[in-house]
PDB file of N, CA, C and O in Angstrom, chain B, residues numbered from 101:
ATOM      1  N   MET B 101     -16.176  -3.255   5.554  1.00  0.00           N
ATOM      2  CA  MET B 101     -16.436  -1.752   5.155  1.00  0.00           C
ATOM      3  C   MET B 101     -15.359  -1.428   4.079  1.00  0.00           C
ATOM      4  O   MET B 101     -14.164  -1.725   4.070  1.00  0.00           O
ATOM      5  N   LEU B 102     -16.074  -0.766   3.214  1.00  0.00           N
ATOM      6  CA  LEU B 102     -15.645  -0.432   1.455  1.00  0.00           C
ATOM      7  C   LEU B 102     -15.520   0.586   1.729  1.00  0.00           C
ATOM      8  O   LEU B 102     -16.494   1.215   2.143  1.00  0.00           O
ATOM      9  N   GLN B 103     -13.781   1.416   1.569  1.00  0.00           N
ATOM     10  CA  GLN B 103     -13.908   2.733   1.187  1.00  0.00           C
ATOM     11  C   GLN B 103     -12.404   2.447   0.046  1.00  0.00           C
ATOM     12  O   GLN B 103     -11.530   1.642  -0.279  1.00  0.00           O
ATOM     13  N   LYS B 104     -13.315   4.629  -0.323  1.00  0.00           N
ATOM     14  CA  LYS B 104     -12.407   3.754  -1.713  1.00  0.00           C
ATOM     15  C   LYS B 104     -10.820   4.521  -1.314  1.00  0.00           C
ATOM     16  O   LYS B 104     -10.442   4.971  -0.232  1.00  0.00           O
ATOM     17  N   VAL B 105      -9.954   4.443  -2.927  1.00  0.00           N
ATOM     18  CA  VAL B 105      -8.798   4.902  -2.638  1.00  0.00           C
ATOM     19  C   VAL B 105      -8.663   6.339  -3.520  1.00  0.00           C
ATOM     20  O   VAL B 105      -9.229   6.326  -4.613  1.00  0.00           O
ATOM     21  N   ILE B 106      -7.944   7.598  -3.120  1.00  0.00           N
ATOM     22  CA  ILE B 106      -8.370   8.403  -3.613  1.00  0.00           C
ATOM     23  C   ILE B 106      -7.135   9.235  -3.980  1.00  0.00           C
ATOM     24  O   ILE B 106      -6.220   8.954  -3.206  1.00  0.00           O
ATOM     25  N   ARG B 107      -6.677  10.433  -5.153  1.00  0.00           N
ATOM     26  CA  ARG B 107      -5.236  10.924  -5.142  1.00  0.00           C
ATOM     27  C   ARG B 107      -5.176  12.007  -4.727  1.00  0.00           C
ATOM     28  O   ARG B 107      -6.058  12.845  -4.912  1.00  0.00           O
ATOM     29  N   VAL B 108      -4.006  12.224  -4.011  1.00  0.00           N
ATOM     30  CA  VAL B 108      -3.586  13.089  -3.008  1.00  0.00           C
ATOM     31  C   VAL B 108      -2.329  13.235  -3.141  1.00  0.00           C
ATOM     32  O   VAL B 108      -1.316  12.728  -2.660  1.00  0.00           O
ATOM     33  N   GLY B 109      -2.683  14.343  -4.187  1.00  0.00           N
ATOM     34  CA  GLY B 109      -0.518  15.569  -4.811  1.00  0.00           C
ATOM     35  C   GLY B 109      -0.843  13.877  -5.669  1.00  0.00           C
ATOM     36  O   GLY B 109      -1.748  13.327  -6.297  1.00  0.00           O
ATOM     37  N   ASN B 110       0.350  13.629  -5.255  1.00  0.00           N
ATOM     38  CA  ASN B 110       1.372  12.834  -6.201  1.00  0.00           C
ATOM     39  C   ASN B 110       1.074  11.178  -5.293  1.00  0.00           C
ATOM     40  O   ASN B 110       1.578  10.227  -5.891  1.00  0.00           O
ATOM     41  N   SER B 111       0.757  11.022  -4.730  1.00  0.00           N
ATOM     42  CA  SER B 111       0.313   9.720  -3.301  1.00  0.00           C
ATOM     43  C   SER B 111      -1.262   9.213  -3.610  1.00  0.00           C
ATOM     44  O   SER B 111      -1.989  10.134  -3.982  1.00  0.00           O
ATOM     45  N   LEU B 112      -1.623   8.467  -3.556  1.00  0.00           N
ATOM     46  CA  LEU B 112      -2.783   7.869  -3.039  1.00  0.00           C
ATOM     47  C   LEU B 112      -2.909   7.490  -1.034  1.00  0.00           C
ATOM     48  O   LEU B 112      -2.173   6.881  -0.258  1.00  0.00           O
ATOM     49  N   ALA B 113      -3.905   8.048  -0.915  1.00  0.00           N
ATOM     50  CA  ALA B 113      -4.498   7.654   0.269  1.00  0.00           C
ATOM     51  C   ALA B 113      -5.848   7.408   0.681  1.00  0.00           C
ATOM     52  O   ALA B 113      -6.593   8.282   0.239  1.00  0.00           O
ATOM     53  N   VAL B 114      -6.641   6.244   1.599  1.00  0.00           N
ATOM     54  CA  VAL B 114      -7.395   5.706   2.070  1.00  0.00           C
ATOM     55  C   VAL B 114      -8.267   6.389   3.034  1.00  0.00           C
ATOM     56  O   VAL B 114      -7.759   6.607   4.134  1.00  0.00           O
ATOM     57  N   THR B 115      -9.387   6.743   2.858  1.00  0.00           N
ATOM     58  CA  THR B 115      -9.892   8.171   4.361  1.00  0.00           C
ATOM     59  C   THR B 115     -10.598   7.036   5.202  1.00  0.00           C
ATOM     60  O   THR B 115     -11.205   6.064   4.753  1.00  0.00           O
ATOM     61  N   ILE B 116     -10.324   7.469   6.889  1.00  0.00           N
ATOM     62  CA  ILE B 116     -10.561   6.634   7.860  1.00  0.00           C
ATOM     63  C   ILE B 116     -11.847   6.762   7.739  1.00  0.00           C
ATOM     64  O   ILE B 116     -12.160   7.717   7.028  1.00  0.00           O
ATOM     65  N   PRO B 117     -13.374   5.703   8.492  1.00  0.00           N
ATOM     66  CA  PRO B 117     -14.281   7.027   8.459  1.00  0.00           C
ATOM     67  C   PRO B 117     -14.054   6.996  10.046  1.00  0.00           C
ATOM     68  O   PRO B 117     -13.230   6.455  10.785  1.00  0.00           O
ATOM     69  N   LYS B 118     -15.434   8.029  10.270  1.00  0.00           N
ATOM     70  CA  LYS B 118     -15.209   9.545  11.778  1.00  0.00           C
ATOM     71  C   LYS B 118     -15.760   8.461  12.486  1.00  0.00           C
ATOM     72  O   LYS B 118     -14.768   8.051  13.089  1.00  0.00           O
ATOM     73  N   ASP B 119     -16.878   7.587  12.867  1.00  0.00           N
ATOM     74  CA  ASP B 119     -16.610   6.544  13.940  1.00  0.00           C
ATOM     75  C   ASP B 119     -15.310   5.597  14.175  1.00  0.00           C
ATOM     76  O   ASP B 119     -15.089   5.041  15.251  1.00  0.00           O
ATOM     77  N   PHE B 120     -14.570   5.497  13.152  1.00  0.00           N
ATOM     78  CA  PHE B 120     -13.321   4.494  13.798  1.00  0.00           C
ATOM     79  C   PHE B 120     -13.235   5.448  13.828  1.00  0.00           C
ATOM     80  O   PHE B 120     -14.243   5.878  13.268  1.00  0.00           O
ATOM     81  N   ALA B 121     -12.326   6.663  14.303  1.00  0.00           N
ATOM     82  CA  ALA B 121     -11.383   7.143  14.230  1.00  0.00           C
ATOM     83  C   ALA B 121     -11.605   7.701  15.643  1.00  0.00           C
ATOM     84  O   ALA B 121     -10.790   7.856  16.553  1.00  0.00           O
ATOM     85  N   SER B 122     -13.133   8.006  15.582  1.00  0.00           N
ATOM     86  CA  SER B 122     -13.134   8.293  16.997  1.00  0.00           C
ATOM     87  C   SER B 122     -12.744   7.747  18.232  1.00  0.00           C
ATOM     88  O   SER B 122     -12.234   8.228  19.245  1.00  0.00           O
ATOM     89  N   LEU B 123     -13.294   6.055  17.726  1.00  0.00           N
ATOM     90  CA  LEU B 123     -13.275   5.042  17.808  1.00  0.00           C
ATOM     91  C   LEU B 123     -11.597   5.124  18.683  1.00  0.00           C
ATOM     92  O   LEU B 123     -11.665   5.151  19.912  1.00  0.00           O
ATOM     93  N   VAL B 124     -10.831   5.143  18.338  1.00  0.00           N
ATOM     94  CA  VAL B 124      -9.491   5.237  18.229  1.00  0.00           C
ATOM     95  C   VAL B 124      -8.495   5.841  18.567  1.00  0.00           C
ATOM     96  O   VAL B 124      -7.303   5.667  18.824  1.00  0.00           O
ATOM     97  N   LYS B 125      -9.496   6.842  18.490  1.00  0.00           N
ATOM     98  CA  LYS B 125      -8.526   8.394  18.774  1.00  0.00           C
ATOM     99  C   LYS B 125      -7.310   9.061  17.791  1.00  0.00           C
ATOM    100  O   LYS B 125      -6.168   9.455  18.029  1.00  0.00           O
ATOM    101  N   PHE B 126      -8.237   8.976  16.427  1.00  0.00           N
ATOM    102  CA  PHE B 126      -7.530  10.006  15.353  1.00  0.00           C
ATOM    103  C   PHE B 126      -7.616  10.715  15.084  1.00  0.00           C
ATOM    104  O   PHE B 126      -8.717  10.896  14.566  1.00  0.00           O
ATOM    105  N   LYS B 127      -6.770  11.794  15.084  1.00  0.00           N
ATOM    106  CA  LYS B 127      -6.988  13.672  14.875  1.00  0.00           C
ATOM    107  C   LYS B 127      -6.644  13.798  13.365  1.00  0.00           C
ATOM    108  O   LYS B 127      -6.635  12.700  12.811  1.00  0.00           O
ATOM    109  N   ALA B 128      -6.469  14.440  12.871  1.00  0.00           N
ATOM    110  CA  ALA B 128      -5.919  15.546  11.494  1.00  0.00           C
ATOM    111  C   ALA B 128      -4.534  15.718  12.081  1.00  0.00           C
ATOM    112  O   ALA B 128      -4.154  16.369  13.053  1.00  0.00           O
ATOM    113  N   GLY B 129      -3.624  14.639  10.864  1.00  0.00           N
ATOM    114  CA  GLY B 129      -2.106  15.661  11.405  1.00  0.00           C
ATOM    115  C   GLY B 129      -1.796  14.242  12.343  1.00  0.00           C
ATOM    116  O   GLY B 129      -0.690  14.467  12.835  1.00  0.00           O
ATOM    117  N   GLN B 130      -2.029  13.560  12.581  1.00  0.00           N
ATOM    118  CA  GLN B 130      -1.303  12.232  14.123  1.00  0.00           C
ATOM    119  C   GLN B 130      -0.770  11.906  13.018  1.00  0.00           C
ATOM    120  O   GLN B 130      -1.217  11.650  11.899  1.00  0.00           O
ATOM    121  N   LYS B 131       0.601  11.961  13.632  1.00  0.00           N
ATOM    122  CA  LYS B 131       1.595  10.876  12.838  1.00  0.00           C
ATOM    123  C   LYS B 131       1.194   9.035  13.494  1.00  0.00           C
ATOM    124  O   LYS B 131       1.092   8.766  14.690  1.00  0.00           O
ATOM    125  N   VAL B 132       1.047   8.120  12.465  1.00  0.00           N
ATOM    126  CA  VAL B 132       0.774   7.027  12.682  1.00  0.00           C
ATOM    127  C   VAL B 132       1.918   6.153  12.375  1.00  0.00           C
ATOM    128  O   VAL B 132       3.024   6.573  12.034  1.00  0.00           O
ATOM    129  N   ALA B 133       1.663   5.184  12.483  1.00  0.00           N
ATOM    130  CA  ALA B 133       2.489   4.075  12.418  1.00  0.00           C
ATOM    131  C   ALA B 133       1.699   2.559  10.712  1.00  0.00           C
ATOM    132  O   ALA B 133       0.662   1.897  10.751  1.00  0.00           O
ATOM    133  N   VAL B 134       2.706   2.603   9.648  1.00  0.00           N
ATOM    134  CA  VAL B 134       2.018   2.073   8.572  1.00  0.00           C
ATOM    135  C   VAL B 134       3.169   0.416   8.570  1.00  0.00           C
ATOM    136  O   VAL B 134       4.397   0.500   8.534  1.00  0.00           O
ATOM    137  N   GLU B 135       2.561  -0.669   8.606  1.00  0.00           N
ATOM    138  CA  GLU B 135       2.733  -1.626   8.240  1.00  0.00           C
ATOM    139  C   GLU B 135       3.100  -2.441   7.106  1.00  0.00           C
ATOM    140  O   GLU B 135       2.406  -1.781   6.333  1.00  0.00           O
ATOM    141  N   THR B 136       3.612  -3.328   6.349  1.00  0.00           N
ATOM    142  CA  THR B 136       3.153  -3.780   5.342  1.00  0.00           C
ATOM    143  C   THR B 136       3.143  -4.816   5.280  1.00  0.00           C
ATOM    144  O   THR B 136       4.261  -5.328   5.332  1.00  0.00           O
ATOM    145  N   ASP B 137       2.301  -5.490   5.178  1.00  0.00           N
ATOM    146  CA  ASP B 137       2.241  -7.050   4.556  1.00  0.00           C
ATOM    147  C   ASP B 137       2.069  -7.623   3.063  1.00  0.00           C
ATOM    148  O   ASP B 137       0.998  -7.973   2.567  1.00  0.00           O
ATOM    149  N   MET B 138       3.354  -7.650   2.432  1.00  0.00           N
ATOM    150  CA  MET B 138       2.902  -7.642   0.701  1.00  0.00           C
ATOM    151  C   MET B 138       2.404  -9.410   0.785  1.00  0.00           C
ATOM    152  O   MET B 138       1.302  -9.813   0.412  1.00  0.00           O
ATOM    153  N   SER B 139       2.975  -9.863   1.084  1.00  0.00           N
ATOM    154  CA  SER B 139       1.805 -11.665   1.270  1.00  0.00           C
ATOM    155  C   SER B 139       0.562 -11.659   0.847  1.00  0.00           C
ATOM    156  O   SER B 139      -0.074 -11.933  -0.171  1.00  0.00           O
ATOM    157  N   GLY B 140       0.335 -11.134   2.284  1.00  0.00           N
ATOM    158  CA  GLY B 140      -1.137 -10.775   2.198  1.00  0.00           C
ATOM    159  C   GLY B 140      -2.098  -8.993   1.829  1.00  0.00           C
ATOM    160  O   GLY B 140      -3.148  -8.400   2.077  1.00  0.00           O
ATOM    161  N   ARG B 141      -1.174  -8.892   1.309  1.00  0.00           N
ATOM    162  CA  ARG B 141      -1.219  -7.657   0.328  1.00  0.00           C
ATOM    163  C   ARG B 141      -2.127  -6.727   1.499  1.00  0.00           C
ATOM    164  O   ARG B 141      -3.130  -6.098   1.162  1.00  0.00           O
ATOM    165  N   MET B 142      -1.762  -6.745   2.497  1.00  0.00           N
ATOM    166  CA  MET B 142      -2.183  -5.590   3.511  1.00  0.00           C
ATOM    167  C   MET B 142      -1.778  -4.613   4.191  1.00  0.00           C
ATOM    168  O   MET B 142      -0.551  -4.689   4.258  1.00  0.00           O
ATOM    169  N   LEU B 143      -2.234  -3.570   4.831  1.00  0.00           N
ATOM    170  CA  LEU B 143      -1.308  -2.229   5.869  1.00  0.00           C
ATOM    171  C   LEU B 143      -1.894  -2.021   7.532  1.00  0.00           C
ATOM    172  O   LEU B 143      -2.988  -1.585   7.889  1.00  0.00           O
ATOM    173  N   LEU B 144      -0.982  -2.402   8.199  1.00  0.00           N
ATOM    174  CA  LEU B 144      -1.752  -2.192   9.253  1.00  0.00           C
ATOM    175  C   LEU B 144      -0.913  -0.742   9.807  1.00  0.00           C
ATOM    176  O   LEU B 144       0.287  -0.469   9.802  1.00  0.00           O
ATOM    177  N   VAL B 145      -2.780   0.459  10.531  1.00  0.00           N
ATOM    178  CA  VAL B 145      -2.278   1.192  10.457  1.00  0.00           C
ATOM    179  C   VAL B 145      -2.832   1.601  12.454  1.00  0.00           C
ATOM    180  O   VAL B 145      -3.860   1.579  13.131  1.00  0.00           O
ATOM    181  N   LYS B 146      -1.174   1.969  12.651  1.00  0.00           N
ATOM    182  CA  LYS B 146      -1.551   2.539  14.533  1.00  0.00           C
ATOM    183  C   LYS B 146      -1.154   3.782  13.980  1.00  0.00           C
ATOM    184  O   LYS B 146      -0.773   4.286  12.924  1.00  0.00           O
ATOM    185  N   PRO B 147      -1.579   4.230  15.934  1.00  0.00           N
ATOM    186  CA  PRO B 147      -1.070   5.054  16.493  1.00  0.00           C
ATOM    187  C   PRO B 147       0.390   5.082  16.653  1.00  0.00           C
ATOM    188  O   PRO B 147       1.042   4.050  16.810  1.00  0.00           O
ATOM    189  N   ALA B 148       0.940   6.337  16.611  1.00  0.00           N
ATOM    190  CA  ALA B 148       2.978   6.256  16.300  1.00  0.00           C
ATOM    191  C   ALA B 148       3.150   6.102  17.848  1.00  0.00           C
ATOM    192  O   ALA B 148       4.331   6.063  18.195  1.00  0.00           O
ATOM    193  N   VAL B 149       1.992   5.981  19.107  1.00  0.00           N
ATOM    194  CA  VAL B 149       2.953   6.014  20.586  1.00  0.00           C
ATOM    195  C   VAL B 149       2.930   4.015  20.044  1.00  0.00           C
ATOM    196  O   VAL B 149       3.760   3.534  20.815  1.00  0.00           O
ATOM    197  N   ASP B 150       2.602   3.310  19.508  1.00  0.00           N
ATOM    198  CA  ASP B 150       2.602   1.939  19.953  1.00  0.00           C
ATOM    199  C   ASP B 150       3.907   1.645  19.061  1.00  0.00           C
ATOM    200  O   ASP B 150       4.173   0.443  19.064  1.00  0.00           O
ATOM    201  N   ILE B 151       4.771   2.410  18.313  1.00  0.00           N
ATOM    202  CA  ILE B 151       5.702   2.088  17.191  1.00  0.00           C
ATOM    203  C   ILE B 151       6.377   1.087  18.667  1.00  0.00           C
ATOM    204  O   ILE B 151       6.050  -0.079  18.889  1.00  0.00           O
ATOM    205  N   GLY B 152       7.323   1.875  19.489  1.00  0.00           N
ATOM    206  CA  GLY B 152       8.431   0.795  20.151  1.00  0.00           C
ATOM    207  C   GLY B 152       7.294  -0.120  20.846  1.00  0.00           C
ATOM    208  O   GLY B 152       7.897  -0.761  21.707  1.00  0.00           O
ATOM    209  N   LYS B 153       6.275  -0.386  20.864  1.00  0.00           N
ATOM    210  CA  LYS B 153       5.424  -1.763  21.443  1.00  0.00           C
ATOM    211  C   LYS B 153       5.663  -3.181  20.697  1.00  0.00           C
ATOM    212  O   LYS B 153       5.274  -3.321  19.537  1.00  0.00           O
ATOM    213  N   THR B 154       6.425  -4.407  21.511  1.00  0.00           N
ATOM    214  CA  THR B 154       6.316  -5.336  20.398  1.00  0.00           C
ATOM    215  C   THR B 154       5.412  -5.623  19.877  1.00  0.00           C
ATOM    216  O   THR B 154       4.359  -5.576  20.514  1.00  0.00           O
ATOM    217  N   SER B 155       5.395  -6.124  18.249  1.00  0.00           N
ATOM    218  CA  SER B 155       3.764  -6.823  17.823  1.00  0.00           C
ATOM    219  C   SER B 155       4.748  -8.294  16.723  1.00  0.00           C
ATOM    220  O   SER B 155       5.768  -8.824  16.281  1.00  0.00           O
ATOM    221  N   LEU B 156       3.833  -8.234  16.828  1.00  0.00           N
ATOM    222  CA  LEU B 156       3.746  -9.606  15.717  1.00  0.00           C
ATOM    223  C   LEU B 156       3.904  -8.699  14.070  1.00  0.00           C
ATOM    224  O   LEU B 156       2.909  -8.212  13.533  1.00  0.00           O
ATOM    225  N   THR B 157       5.625  -8.581  13.311  1.00  0.00           N
ATOM    226  CA  THR B 157       5.826  -8.228  12.204  1.00  0.00           C
ATOM    227  C   THR B 157       5.209  -9.191  10.933  1.00  0.00           C
ATOM    228  O   THR B 157       4.562 -10.238  10.943  1.00  0.00           O
ATOM    229  N   PRO B 158       5.743  -8.296   9.801  1.00  0.00           N
ATOM    230  CA  PRO B 158       5.162  -9.396   8.929  1.00  0.00           C
ATOM    231  C   PRO B 158       5.608 -10.423   8.567  1.00  0.00           C
ATOM    232  O   PRO B 158       4.947 -11.462   8.551  1.00  0.00           O
ATOM    233  N   GLU B 159       6.792 -10.335   8.213  1.00  0.00           N
ATOM    234  CA  GLU B 159       8.260 -11.494   8.414  1.00  0.00           C
ATOM    235  C   GLU B 159       7.189 -12.900   8.952  1.00  0.00           C
ATOM    236  O   GLU B 159       6.655 -13.898   8.468  1.00  0.00           O
ATOM    237  N   PHE B 160       7.301 -12.288  10.074  1.00  0.00           N
ATOM    238  CA  PHE B 160       6.825 -13.915  11.062  1.00  0.00           C
ATOM    239  C   PHE B 160       5.190 -13.817  10.981  1.00  0.00           C
ATOM    240  O   PHE B 160       4.679 -13.930  12.095  1.00  0.00           O
ATOM    241  N   PHE B 161       4.419 -13.663  10.095  1.00  0.00           N
ATOM    242  CA  PHE B 161       4.106 -13.999   9.448  1.00  0.00           C
ATOM    243  C   PHE B 161       3.740 -14.888   7.876  1.00  0.00           C
ATOM    244  O   PHE B 161       2.990 -15.754   7.425  1.00  0.00           O
ATOM    245  N   THR B 162       4.804 -14.013   7.493  1.00  0.00           N
ATOM    246  CA  THR B 162       5.431 -15.299   6.586  1.00  0.00           C
ATOM    247  C   THR B 162       6.165 -16.242   6.832  1.00  0.00           C
ATOM    248  O   THR B 162       6.113 -17.279   6.170  1.00  0.00           O
ATOM    249  N   TRP B 163       7.132 -16.036   8.001  1.00  0.00           N
ATOM    250  CA  TRP B 163       7.557 -17.659   8.178  1.00  0.00           C
ATOM    251  C   TRP B 163       6.701 -18.531   8.556  1.00  0.00           C
ATOM    252  O   TRP B 163       6.812 -19.751   8.436  1.00  0.00           O
ATOM    253  N   LEU B 164       5.680 -17.843   9.101  1.00  0.00           N
ATOM    254  CA  LEU B 164       4.162 -18.921  10.157  1.00  0.00           C
ATOM    255  C   LEU B 164       3.623 -19.679   8.751  1.00  0.00           C
ATOM    256  O   LEU B 164       3.215 -20.838   8.823  1.00  0.00           O
ATOM    257  N   GLU B 165       3.646 -18.973   7.497  1.00  0.00           N
ATOM    258  CA  GLU B 165       2.794 -19.856   6.378  1.00  0.00           C
ATOM    259  C   GLU B 165       3.819 -20.571   6.109  1.00  0.00           C
ATOM    260  O   GLU B 165       3.727 -21.728   6.519  1.00  0.00           O
ATOM    261  N   ASP B 166       4.962 -20.251   5.456  1.00  0.00           N
ATOM    262  CA  ASP B 166       5.758 -21.044   5.034  1.00  0.00           C
ATOM    263  C   ASP B 166       5.615 -22.521   5.929  1.00  0.00           C
ATOM    264  O   ASP B 166       4.929 -23.463   5.532  1.00  0.00           O
ATOM    265  N   ILE B 167       6.534 -22.525   7.426  1.00  0.00           N
ATOM    266  CA  ILE B 167       5.961 -23.653   8.210  1.00  0.00           C
ATOM    267  C   ILE B 167       4.526 -24.163   8.094  1.00  0.00           C
ATOM    268  O   ILE B 167       4.622 -24.767   7.026  1.00  0.00           O
ATOM    269  N   SER B 168       4.247 -24.197   8.180  1.00  0.00           N
ATOM    270  CA  SER B 168       2.208 -24.028   8.550  1.00  0.00           C
ATOM    271  C   SER B 168       2.497 -25.310   6.951  1.00  0.00           C
ATOM    272  O   SER B 168       2.191 -26.496   6.831  1.00  0.00           O
ATOM    273  N   SER B 169       3.172 -24.370   6.014  1.00  0.00           N
ATOM    274  CA  SER B 169       2.812 -25.129   4.998  1.00  0.00           C
ATOM    275  C   SER B 169       3.389 -26.242   4.106  1.00  0.00           C
ATOM    276  O   SER B 169       2.923 -26.943   3.209  1.00  0.00           O
ATOM    277  N   LYS B 170       4.971 -26.091   4.896  1.00  0.00           N
ATOM    278  CA  LYS B 170       5.920 -26.853   5.161  1.00  0.00           C
ATOM    279  C   LYS B 170       5.533 -28.155   6.069  1.00  0.00           C
ATOM    280  O   LYS B 170       6.205 -29.091   5.637  1.00  0.00           O
ATOM    281  N   TYR B 171       5.011 -28.427   6.764  1.00  0.00           N
ATOM    282  CA  TYR B 171       5.091 -29.161   7.892  1.00  0.00           C
ATOM    283  C   TYR B 171       3.822 -29.720   8.242  1.00  0.00           C
ATOM    284  O   TYR B 171       3.590 -30.169   9.365  1.00  0.00           O
ATOM    285  N   GLU B 172       2.384 -29.688   6.610  1.00  0.00           N
ATOM    286  CA  GLU B 172       1.052 -28.852   7.285  1.00  0.00           C
ATOM    287  C   GLU B 172       0.849 -31.005   7.818  1.00  0.00           C
ATOM    288  O   GLU B 172       0.605 -31.270   8.996  1.00  0.00           O
ATOM    289  N   LYS B 173       1.015 -32.273   6.678  1.00  0.00           N
ATOM    290  CA  LYS B 173       0.612 -32.812   7.291  1.00  0.00           C
ATOM    291  C   LYS B 173       1.103 -33.697   8.702  1.00  0.00           C
ATOM    292  O   LYS B 173       0.381 -34.607   9.111  1.00  0.00           O
ATOM    293  N   VAL B 174       2.451 -33.332   9.434  1.00  0.00           N
ATOM    294  CA  VAL B 174       2.769 -33.676  10.952  1.00  0.00           C
ATOM    295  C   VAL B 174       1.796 -32.394  11.951  1.00  0.00           C
ATOM    296  O   VAL B 174       1.054 -32.658  12.897  1.00  0.00           O
ATOM    297  N   ILE B 175       2.028 -31.314  11.507  1.00  0.00           N
ATOM    298  CA  ILE B 175       0.801 -30.567  12.125  1.00  0.00           C
ATOM    299  C   ILE B 175      -0.858 -30.800  12.450  1.00  0.00           C
ATOM    300  O   ILE B 175      -1.460 -30.553  13.494  1.00  0.00           O
ATOM    301  N   LYS B 176      -1.392 -31.387  11.127  1.00  0.00           N
ATOM    302  CA  LYS B 176      -2.554 -32.413  11.404  1.00  0.00           C
ATOM    303  C   LYS B 176      -2.318 -33.755  12.491  1.00  0.00           C
ATOM    304  O   LYS B 176      -2.697 -33.888  13.654  1.00  0.00           O
ATOM    305  N   GLU B 177      -1.650 -34.537  11.736  1.00  0.00           N
ATOM    306  CA  GLU B 177      -1.583 -35.700  12.338  1.00  0.00           C
ATOM    307  C   GLU B 177      -1.123 -34.951  14.044  1.00  0.00           C
ATOM    308  O   GLU B 177      -1.465 -35.715  14.946  1.00  0.00           O
ATOM    309  N   LEU B 178      -0.637 -34.020  14.407  1.00  0.00           N
ATOM    310  CA  LEU B 178      -0.280 -33.990  16.173  1.00  0.00           C
ATOM    311  C   LEU B 178      -1.417 -33.563  16.623  1.00  0.00           C
ATOM    312  O   LEU B 178      -1.843 -33.935  17.716  1.00  0.00           O
ATOM    313  N   ALA B 179      -2.173 -32.587  15.718  1.00  0.00           N
ATOM    314  CA  ALA B 179      -3.821 -32.306  15.884  1.00  0.00           C
ATOM    315  C   ALA B 179      -4.256 -33.840  16.486  1.00  0.00           C
ATOM    316  O   ALA B 179      -4.419 -34.225  17.644  1.00  0.00           O
ATOM    317  N   CYS B 180      -4.354 -34.437  15.373  1.00  0.00           N
ATOM    318  CA  CYS B 180      -5.565 -36.071  16.077  1.00  0.00           C
ATOM    319  C   CYS B 180      -4.872 -36.158  16.586  1.00  0.00           C
ATOM    320  O   CYS B 180      -3.940 -36.222  15.784  1.00  0.00           O
ATOM    321  N   ARG B 181      -4.518 -36.224  17.460  1.00  0.00           N
ATOM    322  CA  ARG B 181      -4.100 -37.375  18.805  1.00  0.00           C
ATOM    323  C   ARG B 181      -4.576 -36.253  19.789  1.00  0.00           C
ATOM    324  O   ARG B 181      -4.537 -36.441  21.005  1.00  0.00           O
TER     325      ARG B 181
END
Protein backbone atom coordinates (compact mmCIF):
# COMPACT_ATOMS: atom_id res chain seq x y z
CA MET A 1 0.00 0.00 0.00
CA LEU A 2 1.25 3.46 -0.80
CA GLN A 3 0.86 6.33 1.63
CA LYS A 4 1.77 9.96 1.12
CA VAL A 5 4.28 11.85 3.26
CA ILE A 6 2.58 15.02 4.52
CA ARG A 7 3.84 18.12 6.34
CA VAL A 8 2.56 18.68 9.89
CA GLY A 9 4.03 21.92 11.23
CA ASN A 10 7.82 21.60 10.92
CA SER A 11 7.65 17.77 10.78
CA LEU A 12 6.76 15.15 8.21
CA ALA A 13 4.15 12.44 8.82
CA VAL A 14 2.68 9.36 7.17
CA THR A 15 -0.96 8.49 7.77
CA ILE A 16 -1.97 5.02 8.90
CA PRO A 17 -4.83 3.42 6.94
CA LYS A 18 -8.03 3.15 9.00
CA ASP A 19 -8.40 -0.63 8.51
CA PHE A 20 -4.86 -1.28 9.75
CA ALA A 21 -5.20 1.16 12.66
CA SER A 22 -8.38 -0.64 13.73
CA LEU A 23 -6.75 -4.05 13.40
CA VAL A 24 -3.76 -3.15 15.60
CA LYS A 25 -5.92 -0.94 17.86
CA PHE A 26 -4.01 2.31 17.27
CA LYS A 27 -5.93 5.33 18.60
CA ALA A 28 -5.46 9.05 17.98
CA GLY A 29 -3.11 10.49 20.60
CA GLN A 30 -1.62 7.10 21.48
CA LYS A 31 2.14 7.00 22.00
CA VAL A 32 4.09 4.66 19.73
CA ALA A 33 7.70 3.54 19.59
CA VAL A 34 9.50 4.24 16.32
CA GLU A 35 12.66 2.31 15.43
CA THR A 36 14.81 3.24 12.46
CA ASP A 37 16.88 1.05 10.17
CA MET A 38 19.10 3.40 8.21
CA SER A 39 20.71 0.65 6.13
CA GLY A 40 17.30 -0.56 4.96
CA ARG A 41 15.78 2.94 4.98
CA MET A 42 12.88 1.65 7.08
CA LEU A 43 10.80 2.64 10.09
CA LEU A 44 9.14 0.22 12.48
CA VAL A 45 6.18 1.62 14.41
CA LYS A 46 4.77 -0.33 17.35
CA PRO A 47 2.63 0.38 20.40
CA ALA A 48 4.58 1.96 23.25
CA VAL A 49 3.49 -0.93 25.52
CA ASP A 50 5.77 -3.18 23.44
CA ILE A 51 8.88 -1.08 24.18
CA GLY A 52 10.13 -3.35 26.95
CA LYS A 53 9.65 -6.52 24.92
CA THR A 54 12.73 -7.92 23.27
CA SER A 55 12.94 -7.66 19.52
CA LEU A 56 15.55 -7.76 16.85
CA THR A 57 17.20 -4.37 16.58
CA PRO A 58 18.30 -2.55 13.44
CA GLU A 59 21.88 -3.05 14.65
CA PHE A 60 21.32 -6.82 14.62
CA PHE A 61 20.17 -6.72 11.00
CA THR A 62 23.20 -4.61 10.05
CA TRP A 63 25.47 -7.13 11.78
CA LEU A 64 23.68 -10.05 10.09
CA GLU A 65 24.05 -8.45 6.68
CA ASP A 66 27.77 -7.84 7.28
CA ILE A 67 28.37 -11.44 8.42
CA SER A 68 26.29 -12.84 5.56
CA SER A 69 28.33 -10.87 3.02
CA LYS A 70 31.66 -11.73 4.62
CA TYR A 71 30.96 -15.48 4.86
CA GLU A 72 28.66 -15.91 1.85
CA LYS A 73 30.82 -18.61 0.23
CA VAL A 74 31.10 -20.65 3.46
CA ILE A 75 27.35 -20.36 4.15
CA LYS A 76 26.55 -21.61 0.62
CA GLU A 77 28.97 -24.53 1.00
CA LEU A 78 27.40 -25.51 4.33
CA ALA A 79 23.92 -25.29 2.84
CA CYS A 80 24.88 -27.83 0.17
CA ARG A 81 25.98 -30.46 2.70
